[in-house]
N, C-alpha and C positions, 0 to 999 in steps of 0.2 A: 545480749550486748555486753561488752566489756564495761565494768564499772569504773576502773581507773585506766587511763590511757597514758602509758609511759613512753615518752619519746625516746627512740633509740638511734635515730639517724638525722643528720643534717646534710643536705645535698646542694651542690653548687654546679652551675652550668659554666663551663670553661672552654677556652680555645684549644687547649692541649691538656689531656689528662696527665701526660707524662710531666709536663712543666709544673702543673698545679701540685701533683703528688710530691715532686722533688722539693718545691718551695715549702709546702706544709711540713715535710719531713725535716727540713733544715730549720725552719722558723719555730715550729711547735713541738717537734719530736713525734709527730704522727707517723704511723706506718708500722710495718711495711704495707704498701698498697698492692692489692691484688688486681691485676689488669684483666678485664674482660673486653676483648676487642670485637667490634661488629656483632653485637648481641642480636640474636633473632628469637622471637617469641613463637610458641606453638599456636597461640590464638592472640589476637590483638585488635583493639578498636581505639580510634582517636575521634572523639566527638561524632560517633555514629558511623564512621567510615573504617575501612580496613587498612587505611594508609599508615604504614609503619616506616619511620625514619631509620636511617643507618646511624646507630649510636654505639659508642664505646664507653665503658665505665671503669672507674678505679675505686676500690673499696679499701679503707683502712680504718684503724681505730686511733683515737686520741683519748686515753683513759678508758672510760666505759662507753663512750659515744662513738658510733660509726660515722665516718666522714665519707661521702660519696662525691666523686667528680664525674660529670657527664660531658661528653664531646659529641656533637652531631656532625656527621661527615657530608651531609647533603642539605638541600634547601626544602625538603618536604615539610608540610605542615606538621607541627608537633606541639606538645605542651612546653617544649623548650623554646621553640620559635614564637609561641604565644607571648613569651616574656622578653626574648632577646633576639636581636638581629645578628647576622653574621658579624663576627668581630667583637661583640659585646659579651660580658661575663657578669656573673653575680649569683647571689643566693637564689635557689630555685624551690626547694621543698623541704619539709620535715616529714618524718615517718614514724609510725608505731606499728607494733606487731599485734595480730589478732588471731584468736582461735576460732571465733564464729564469724567468718567472713561475710556471710549473707546479712547477719544482724548489723554489723558495722557499716556495710554499704548502705543499708536501709537507714541507719542513724543519720548519715551525712545527706542522703537524699531528702529525708524528712526535715532536716534543718534548712533545706532549700539550696544546697550547693550543687553545682553542675558536675556530673560525672564526666570528666574530660578524657580520661584514658583508662581502659581496663585491659588486663592482659593475664595470660596464663603461660608461664615459662618455668622450666626446671622443676616441674610438678608443684608449682605454687601459684596462687592467685595474688594479684596486686591491683590496686585501683588508685587513681589520682583524681582528687576533687579540686576544682578551681576555687580556692579559698583566699585569693589575693585580697579581697576586701576584709578578711579576718586577720591574716598573718603575713601579708605581703608576698605570698607565694602559693604553692600548691600543698595539699596535704595528701600523703600516701598512706593507705592501709595495706599491710603486707601480711600474708598468711604466715603461720608459724609451725609448719609441720616439722617433725623431728629431724628429717634429713637437712633442712635448711638451717635449723638451729645448730646442728652439728657443724655446718660450714661456717656460720657466724662465730661459733665457739673456737674453731680452728683459727680464724682470722684474729680474734681477740687474744688467743694464746700466743700467736706469733707476735702481736704487739707487745705483750707483757714480757716476752723474751728478747725483743728487739732492742738494740742499743745503737747510739750514734756511731756511724761508720759502717754499720751493716747495710746490705743492699736495701734501697728504699722502695723497690718494686719487684713484684713476682708476676710473671706471665701466667695466665690461667692454665696453660698446658703443663706448667712446671709445679703446680700445686700438688703436694702430697702431705697427708696428715699422719701417715704411719708407714714405717718401713719394716717389713717382716724380717725377723731374725730367725735363722735356722736353729732348730733344737740341737742341743749338745748331744753328742753320741753317748750311748749308755755305757 
């Protein structure tokens, strides 16, 4: 089990990830936001069922903190609909990274919090516990394999280089972390 749990992300449920990202970019200097539209998981459970809602995400940094916006496109049951009806918005969850996913999952179960959603996507585990009685929202534990830490590092590096007037969003298919240069001729 992790001794220290360092929060790395705050997430908000919104009506439009584009609008939320634009507003946070203008108001706080957050961004750029990386848009992941209609995300699908390899494996997914919501409160013991396989029902997976159609959701899109925007991820960006504000200083050292990742900000996530979530938009649900349908009316399926979800951890988002557990808190918000269509048209409502607000804080949804906080998250921290874990190396020993099984131990952290057990930690929250042993504390008596319900495992509301568990998923495997992009070769990483994540789980959401219903901790509304503790923090007014959900708590996410998110695996920290090297490839995902590299993605998060790319997003943070983009934020550090970002300046007002730069594009505030980047579509997932346009994300590139390195562009190869040809070797100079001998």
